[in-house]
Every structure is written in C-alpha cells, then in structure tokens.
PASEBA-1860 file (N, C-alpha, C; in nm, 3 decimals):
! residues 182
1> XXXXXXXX> 17.082/-11.251/28.740/17.124/-11.152/28.640/17.184/-11.027/28.745 ~ 17.304/-10.971/28.678/17.363/-10.880/28.771/17.315/-10.721/28.762 ~ 17.316/-10.687/28.871/17.256/-10.541/28.882/17.338/-10.441/28.794 ~ 17.289/-10.359/28.715/17.356/-10.272/28.652/17.404/-10.146/28.735 ~ 17.518/-10.087/28.719/17.559/-9.974/28.799/17.496/-9.837/28.734 ~ 17.410/-9.779/28.791/17.339/-9.665/28.712/17.364/-9.546/28.802 ~ 17.452/-9.458/28.774/17.486/-9.346/28.845/17.433/-9.219/28.772 ~ 17.297/-9.202/28.803/17.229/-9.101/28.756/17.270/-8.955/28.756
9> XXXXXXXX> 17.321/-8.942/28.869/17.381/-8.804/28.890/17.514/-8.756/28.794 ~ 17.568/-8.873/28.737/17.692/-8.834/28.660/17.658/-8.882/28.517 ~ 17.549/-8.948/28.498/17.537/-9.006/28.366/17.607/-9.119/28.320 ~ 17.628/-9.200/28.419/17.725/-9.317/28.357/17.643/-9.463/28.410 ~ 17.671/-9.552/28.315/17.609/-9.675/28.340/17.707/-9.797/28.301 ~ 17.717/-9.876/28.392/17.787/-9.998/28.344/17.723/-10.134/28.375 ~ 17.729/-10.228/28.285/17.650/-10.358/28.302/17.731/-10.468/28.262 ~ 17.765/-10.543/28.385/17.845/-10.666/28.349/17.749/-10.780/28.290
17> XXXXXXXX> 17.822/-10.871/28.185/17.738/-10.970/28.143/17.796/-11.075/28.206 ~ 17.766/-11.201/28.162/17.791/-11.340/28.230/17.915/-11.392/28.195 ~ 18.004/-11.301/28.129/18.135/-11.357/28.058/18.228/-11.419/28.161 ~ 18.230/-11.366/28.290/18.316/-11.416/28.391/18.292/-11.561/28.432 ~ 18.162/-11.579/28.431/18.090/-11.715/28.461/18.122/-11.812/28.342 ~ 18.088/-11.775/28.237/18.102/-11.838/28.106/18.255/-11.884/28.059 ~ 18.342/-11.805/28.112/18.503/-11.830/28.065/18.567/-11.881/28.182 ~ 18.499/-11.913/28.294/18.562/-11.951/28.426/18.664/-11.861/28.475
25> XXXXXXXX> 18.650/-11.720/28.470/18.718/-11.616/28.510/18.835/-11.588/28.416 ~ 18.837/-11.622/28.302/18.936/-11.571/28.214/18.893/-11.453/28.135 ~ 18.788/-11.410/28.163/18.745/-11.294/28.098/18.622/-11.218/28.136 ~ 18.608/-11.093/28.162/18.514/-11.034/28.210/18.454/-10.912/28.118 ~ 18.332/-10.898/28.092/18.266/-10.808/27.990/18.154/-10.737/28.039 ~ 18.165/-10.598/27.997/18.043/-10.530/28.036/18.020/-10.417/27.905 ~ 17.919/-10.350/27.938/17.875/-10.238/27.844/17.888/-10.102/27.911 ~ 17.926/-10.009/27.859/17.952/-9.876/27.938/17.905/-9.759/27.867
33> XXXXXXXX> 17.817/-9.663/27.943/17.756/-9.563/27.887/17.815/-9.439/27.945 ~ 17.863/-9.357/27.896/17.887/-9.226/27.957/17.812/-9.110/27.893 ~ 17.762/-9.020/27.976/17.674/-8.902/27.944/17.792/-8.798/27.879 ~ 17.711/-8.698/27.820/17.809/-8.589/27.753/17.908/-8.535/27.866 ~ 18.024/-8.540/27.815/18.142/-8.463/27.887/18.188/-8.538/28.030 ~ 18.140/-8.674/28.035/18.183/-8.738/28.164/18.306/-8.801/28.133 ~ 18.368/-8.804/28.224/18.521/-8.837/28.244/18.562/-8.977/28.290 ~ 18.478/-9.051/28.330/18.510/-9.186/28.383/18.594/-9.176/28.491
41> XXXXXXXX> 18.685/-9.286/28.520/18.774/-9.283/28.641/18.924/-9.192/28.602 ~ 18.965/-9.174/28.728/19.101/-9.101/28.703/19.189/-9.200/28.652 ~ 19.320/-9.148/28.634/19.435/-9.252/28.566/19.452/-9.365/28.673 ~ 19.459/-9.477/28.631/19.479/-9.613/28.719/19.545/-9.697/28.625 ~ 19.590/-9.817/28.700/19.678/-9.924/28.633/19.605/-10.045/28.681 ~ 19.593/-10.139/28.586/19.557/-10.286/28.642/19.668/-10.353/28.639 ~ 19.706/-10.446/28.735/19.810/-10.527/28.737/19.775/-10.667/28.714 ~ 19.861/-10.733/28.618/19.817/-10.877/28.574/19.679/-10.879/28.498
49> XXXXXXXX> 19.657/-10.775/28.441/19.506/-10.780/28.359/19.505/-10.669/28.232 ~ 19.480/-10.732/28.121/19.467/-10.620/28.010/19.316/-10.574/28.020 ~ 19.311/-10.464/27.944/19.164/-10.402/27.933/19.147/-10.370/27.810 ~ 19.036/-10.373/27.738/19.000/-10.333/27.605/18.860/-10.256/27.608 ~ 18.856/-10.167/27.501/18.737/-10.110/27.480/18.712/-10.103/27.322 ~ 18.583/-10.133/27.294/18.529/-10.098/27.146/18.406/-10.019/27.162 ~ 18.424/-9.916/27.090/18.316/-9.828/27.084/18.199/-9.850/26.996 ~ 18.079/-9.840/27.051/17.948/-9.877/26.970/17.891/-9.753/26.908
57> XXXXXXXX> 17.883/-9.642/26.993/17.824/-9.533/26.941/17.898/-9.406/27.019 ~ 17.902/-9.300/26.945/17.966/-9.172/26.999/18.130/-9.199/26.997 ~ 18.201/-9.089/27.088/18.337/-9.103/27.051/18.389/-9.135/27.203 ~ 18.498/-9.215/27.220/18.564/-9.220/27.348/18.706/-9.183/27.342 ~ 18.764/-9.087/27.427/18.906/-9.058/27.432/18.949/-9.167/27.538 ~ 19.060/-9.230/27.492/19.140/-9.326/27.606/19.271/-9.273/27.594 ~ 19.327/-9.230/27.700/19.464/-9.190/27.733/19.529/-9.321/27.785 ~ 19.660/-9.356/27.733/19.728/-9.461/27.777/19.867/-9.399/27.775
65> XXXXXXXX> 19.915/-9.394/27.901/20.034/-9.319/27.928/20.018/-9.183/27.896 ~ 20.088/-9.122/27.800/20.097/-8.989/27.770/20.025/-8.970/27.630 ~ 19.974/-9.093/27.575/19.918/-9.108/27.439/19.783/-9.084/27.444 ~ 19.705/-8.971/27.386/19.559/-9.006/27.380/19.502/-9.046/27.245 ~ 19.418/-9.109/27.234/19.357/-9.187/27.145/19.199/-9.172/27.137 ~ 19.150/-9.115/27.023/18.997/-9.074/27.001/18.958/-9.220/26.939 ~ 18.853/-9.300/26.987/18.787/-9.396/26.920/18.665/-9.375/26.889 ~ 18.638/-9.388/26.744/18.471/-9.402/26.691/18.416/-9.517/26.683
73> XXXXXXXX> 18.298/-9.525/26.653/18.229/-9.656/26.631/18.292/-9.756/26.552 ~ 18.304/-9.874/26.620/18.361/-9.981/26.557/18.530/-9.988/26.586 ~ 18.577/-9.887/26.662/18.710/-9.876/26.668/18.748/-9.925/26.818 ~ 18.873/-9.996/26.832/18.892/-10.035/26.975/19.039/-9.993/27.007 ~ 19.048/-10.028/27.148/19.189/-9.989/27.205/19.218/-10.121/27.301 ~ 19.355/-10.145/27.326/19.370/-10.226/27.433/19.486/-10.177/27.518 ~ 19.461/-10.193/27.627/19.543/-10.128/27.755/19.602/-10.259/27.801 ~ 19.741/-10.268/27.807/19.808/-10.398/27.864/19.829/-10.371/28.009
81> XXXXXXXX> 19.854/-10.466/28.069/19.888/-10.483/28.218/19.980/-10.379/28.245 ~ 19.986/-10.303/28.358/20.075/-10.229/28.398/20.077/-10.065/28.329 ~ 19.979/-10.053/28.238/19.980/-9.910/28.155/19.890/-9.832/28.225 ~ 19.954/-9.706/28.273/19.852/-9.600/28.331/19.757/-9.555/28.219 ~ 19.628/-9.554/28.258/19.512/-9.498/28.143/19.391/-9.451/28.217 ~ 19.318/-9.390/28.151/19.169/-9.341/28.173/19.113/-9.307/28.064 ~ 18.980/-9.283/28.054/18.905/-9.268/27.946/18.811/-9.156/27.988 ~ 18.726/-9.100/27.858/18.634/-8.980/27.875/18.542/-8.997/27.758
89> XXXXXXXX> 18.432/-8.927/27.768/18.353/-8.911/27.641/18.411/-8.794/27.577 ~ 18.447/-8.802/27.446/18.475/-8.684/27.362/18.389/-8.591/27.345 ~ 18.256/-8.612/27.358/18.151/-8.503/27.322/18.096/-8.456/27.458 ~ 18.042/-8.324/27.426/17.978/-8.245/27.541/17.838/-8.250/27.510 ~ 17.792/-8.321/27.411/17.640/-8.309/27.354/17.565/-8.465/27.360 ~ 17.666/-8.563/27.336/17.621/-8.685/27.295/17.679/-8.780/27.402 ~ 17.595/-8.890/27.422/17.634/-9.010/27.508/17.751/-9.080/27.420 ~ 17.834/-9.177/27.496/17.925/-9.254/27.409/17.867/-9.391/27.474
97> XXXXXXXX> 17.860/-9.504/27.398/17.845/-9.637/27.443/17.945/-9.715/27.386 ~ 18.003/-9.809/27.464/18.113/-9.892/27.448/18.110/-10.025/27.519 ~ 18.161/-10.129/27.463/18.189/-10.248/27.510/18.342/-10.251/27.582 ~ 18.340/-10.305/27.690/18.475/-10.318/27.757/18.490/-10.453/27.805 ~ 18.632/-10.514/27.844/18.654/-10.644/27.886/18.784/-10.630/27.963 ~ 18.800/-10.729/28.043/18.935/-10.765/28.112/18.962/-10.895/28.091 ~ 19.082/-10.919/28.076/19.142/-11.064/28.058/19.275/-11.075/28.145 ~ 19.288/-11.163/28.250/19.177/-11.230/28.286/19.085/-11.143/28.397
105> XXXXXXXX> 18.967/-11.199/28.413/18.861/-11.122/28.492/18.910/-11.093/28.628 ~ 18.993/-11.149/28.693/19.028/-11.135/28.828/18.915/-11.074/28.919 ~ 18.924/-10.969/29.004/18.834/-10.922/29.075/18.774/-10.788/29.049 ~ 18.813/-10.730/28.944/18.774/-10.583/28.893/18.614/-10.592/28.904 ~ 18.556/-10.685/28.843/18.397/-10.676/28.840/18.345/-10.667/28.981 ~ 18.391/-10.730/29.075/18.350/-10.731/29.225/18.377/-10.587/29.256 ~ 18.498/-10.537/29.248/18.531/-10.403/29.295/18.439/-10.317/29.242 ~ 18.412/-10.291/29.113/18.328/-10.201/29.047/18.176/-10.234/29.105
113> XXXXXXXX> 18.125/-10.348/29.110/17.999/-10.374/29.149/17.970/-10.321/29.290 ~ 18.085/-10.344/29.373/18.068/-10.302/29.522/18.058/-10.147/29.524 ~ 18.167/-10.101/29.462/18.180/-9.931/29.470/18.076/-9.882/29.407 ~ 18.010/-9.955/29.285/17.905/-9.885/29.253/17.762/-9.902/29.324 ~ 17.760/-10.006/29.411/17.636/-10.003/29.485/17.652/-9.890/29.599 ~ 17.756/-9.863/29.660/17.766/-9.762/29.731/17.757/-9.643/29.681 ~ 17.782/-9.598/29.551/17.767/-9.479/29.463/17.620/-9.447/29.450 ~ 17.567/-9.567/29.439/17.405/-9.556/29.389/17.327/-9.523/29.517
121> XXXXXXXX> 17.350/-9.580/29.626/17.291/-9.567/29.752/17.325/-9.425/29.801 ~ 17.403/-9.361/29.739/17.441/-9.208/29.800/17.435/-9.120/29.681 ~ 17.337/-9.124/29.598/17.314/-9.013/29.512/17.352/-9.039/29.360 ~ 17.418/-9.152/29.336/17.449/-9.176/29.192/17.568/-9.129/29.147 ~ 17.676/-9.102/29.236/17.796/-9.028/29.194/17.904/-9.114/29.288 ~ 18.020/-9.143/29.190/18.127/-9.225/29.245/18.172/-9.147/29.351 ~ 18.187/-9.010/29.371/18.267/-8.931/29.463/18.166/-8.926/29.596 ~ 18.060/-8.997/29.605/17.964/-9.000/29.722/17.977/-9.131/29.790
129> XXXXXXXX> 18.035/-9.238/29.746/18.044/-9.363/29.793/18.103/-9.356/29.933 ~ 18.050/-9.449/30.002/18.106/-9.463/30.166/18.261/-9.484/30.157 ~ 18.316/-9.397/30.237/18.471/-9.375/30.223/18.554/-9.498/30.310 ~ 18.494/-9.545/30.415/18.572/-9.665/30.473/18.556/-9.786/30.395 ~ 18.449/-9.827/30.338/18.443/-9.955/30.262/18.511/-9.932/30.141 ~ 18.512/-9.821/30.092/18.588/-9.793/29.968/18.731/-9.806/29.985 ~ 18.797/-9.748/30.089/18.937/-9.740/30.125/18.966/-9.912/30.163 ~ 18.882/-9.969/30.227/18.901/-10.131/30.243/18.911/-10.212/30.109
137> XXXXXXXX> 18.818/-10.172/30.004/18.811/-10.248/29.886/18.944/-10.193/29.827 ~ 18.997/-10.067/29.816/19.122/-10.017/29.737/19.240/-10.105/29.811 ~ 19.238/-10.117/29.951/19.336/-10.190/30.000/19.352/-10.340/29.952 ~ 19.248/-10.416/29.962/19.249/-10.541/29.921/19.269/-10.564/29.774 ~ 19.254/-10.450/29.694/19.267/-10.487/29.563/19.409/-10.425/29.510 ~ 19.479/-10.406/29.610/19.625/-10.353/29.570/19.722/-10.417/29.483 ~ 19.690/-10.555/29.496/19.769/-10.640/29.391/19.705/-10.646/29.239 ~ 19.595/-10.582/29.235/19.524/-10.603/29.099/19.521/-10.453/29.036
145> XXXXXXXX> 19.510/-10.350/29.122/19.442/-10.209/29.087/19.515/-10.115/29.175 ~ 19.568/-10.012/29.108/19.654/-9.911/29.150/19.610/-9.773/29.085 ~ 19.603/-9.672/29.174/19.595/-9.519/29.112/19.724/-9.503/29.051 ~ 19.716/-9.421/28.942/19.827/-9.401/28.870/19.886/-9.248/28.913 ~ 20.004/-9.205/28.932/20.040/-9.083/28.978/20.065/-9.075/29.131 ~ 20.036/-9.180/29.194/20.036/-9.180/29.361/20.145/-9.299/29.381 ~ 20.269/-9.263/29.448/20.339/-9.368/29.483/20.270/-9.497/29.553 ~ 20.297/-9.608/29.516/20.242/-9.723/29.558/20.266/-9.732/29.726
153> XXXXXXXX> 20.377/-9.683/29.790/20.392/-9.680/29.927/20.301/-9.583/29.992 ~ 20.257/-9.478/29.940/20.157/-9.383/29.994/20.024/-9.448/29.965 ~ 19.988/-9.499/29.864/19.864/-9.586/29.848/19.835/-9.676/29.969 ~ 19.959/-9.766/29.974/19.938/-9.874/30.099/19.948/-9.806/30.221 ~ 20.011/-9.693/30.252/19.999/-9.635/30.396/19.862/-9.589/30.421 ~ 19.808/-9.486/30.289/19.665/-9.437/30.315/19.570/-9.568/30.323 ~ 19.564/-9.644/30.208/19.458/-9.726/30.214/19.461/-9.834/30.341 ~ 19.581/-9.875/30.366/19.597/-9.961/30.469/19.576/-9.902/30.595
161> XXXXXXXX> 19.591/-9.781/30.613/19.535/-9.714/30.755/19.388/-9.710/30.750 ~ 19.303/-9.667/30.647/19.159/-9.658/30.633/19.117/-9.806/30.652 ~ 19.181/-9.921/30.598/19.134/-10.053/30.573/19.136/-10.093/30.744 ~ 19.220/-10.055/30.822/19.225/-10.092/30.957/19.114/-10.033/31.038 ~ 19.090/-9.894/31.003/18.977/-9.843/31.061/18.851/-9.911/31.013 ~ 18.831/-9.943/30.897/18.729/-10.003/30.845/18.694/-10.148/30.931 ~ 18.800/-10.213/30.957/18.787/-10.336/31.026/18.752/-10.324/31.159 ~ 18.798/-10.210/31.240/18.777/-10.204/31.370/18.638/-10.139/31.392
169> XXXXXXXX> 18.572/-10.082/31.286/18.452/-10.036/31.305/18.334/-10.135/31.238 ~ 18.394/-10.237/31.161/18.296/-10.303/31.099/18.254/-10.290/30.966 ~ 18.297/-10.159/30.918/18.260/-10.112/30.783/18.326/-10.216/30.676 ~ 18.410/-10.291/30.701/18.470/-10.376/30.606/18.373/-10.492/30.561 ~ 18.273/-10.519/30.629/18.166/-10.620/30.615/18.070/-10.575/30.512 ~ 18.064/-10.450/30.461/17.978/-10.398/30.390/17.962/-10.461/30.252 ~ 18.052/-10.515/30.190/18.058/-10.592/30.060/18.160/-10.719/30.098 ~ 18.099/-10.824/30.106/18.181/-10.963/30.137/18.281/-10.972/30.015
177> XXXXXX> 18.415/-11.013/30.062/18.510/-11.017/29.983/18.496/-11.166/29.886 ~ 18.542/-11.144/29.761/18.527/-11.263/29.688/18.636/-11.356/29.731 ~ 18.634/-11.475/29.699/18.727/-11.582/29.750/18.865/-11.557/29.716 ~ 18.904/-11.488/29.589/19.046/-11.455/29.580/19.123/-11.347/29.651 ~ 19.021/-11.274/29.711/19.081/-11.149/29.796/19.093/-11.185/29.965 ~ 19.032/-11.292/29.986/19.015/-11.319/30.145/19.165/-11.363/30.199
END
C-alpha cells in the first residue's frame, strides 16, 4: 500500500491508488484534499501527459493558461500536455476533495511521493522539503514536468547546477530514481 502524502501544516493530502500498476503505467490516479484557502502547486506544465480532475466535494478552481474554471461536485476538467495550469480550493472555510489522474502515468507519482516524503519529514509543508534532493528531482523530471513562467533554459541552468551539487554531496541518493529516469 502506498503511503499517503499528508501535509498537516498546510492541510493537503494526496493518496495514489494502484492504477499505475493495474494499467501498466498507462494511467495514474489519486485523491486530493485541500484545506480551506489552500493553493496547491504553482503554475506548471506536464510534458507528454494529460491531467484531469473531478471534484467530489467542495469547489476547486483550476486555471488553465489564463482561463479560470470553478468546478463543483461531479464536475471535471482536463488539462492537455503542454498547458500551463494550477489549482486551488475555492473556499476559505471548507475542504475540497477531488479525484485526479494522469495519462500516461510517467514518473509524476514518484516525483510527488518523493517530494511529499521530504515535506512530511520537515514539518508537513512543500516549502520545507530538502532543497538539494528536490532540485535533483526537478532536474531529472525536466522532460516530463516544468515550472510555467520560467524559461526552460533558466530551469535547466538552476536545477542542473543544484543537481550537480546533489550528486557531489550524495544528496541525490535520498530517493532512488525509477527505472525510466536513470
């Protein structure tokens, strides 16, 4: 059973099911819970992978490019590969619960599980995960995941420099790479 990512300091929970294994990597699925006012990740892009959300309870605001969509229970949105997006809880008083998926699964589940472990070990906040292993992961994921709004050359220079330091110090061994990223 996969360990849920439980970031108590910011009120966020993510739990991946076994879809990746059942579908031979064709699809990854998880449940997401965001506390009141929680913003989720900043704008980002999945390369070669679509992402979808379906709200179970509460309201989720998904921003795709410059378009903002508010999803209510039963409603869904799909973000196509290459589209900049982010999401947040629409309420400052209630949680939002949603199902989300990725097709194909690629390595995003490994990335989130690894970064989530670091965040849980350091106070339950994404902003407190260990820097060098996180930068190494971002470098290794550069063909699948990018930050939106930052030129790719700058991401490569920044993450690549820190990835080198991570290798030199051994911090890259923190979370072993999945086969597809070696």
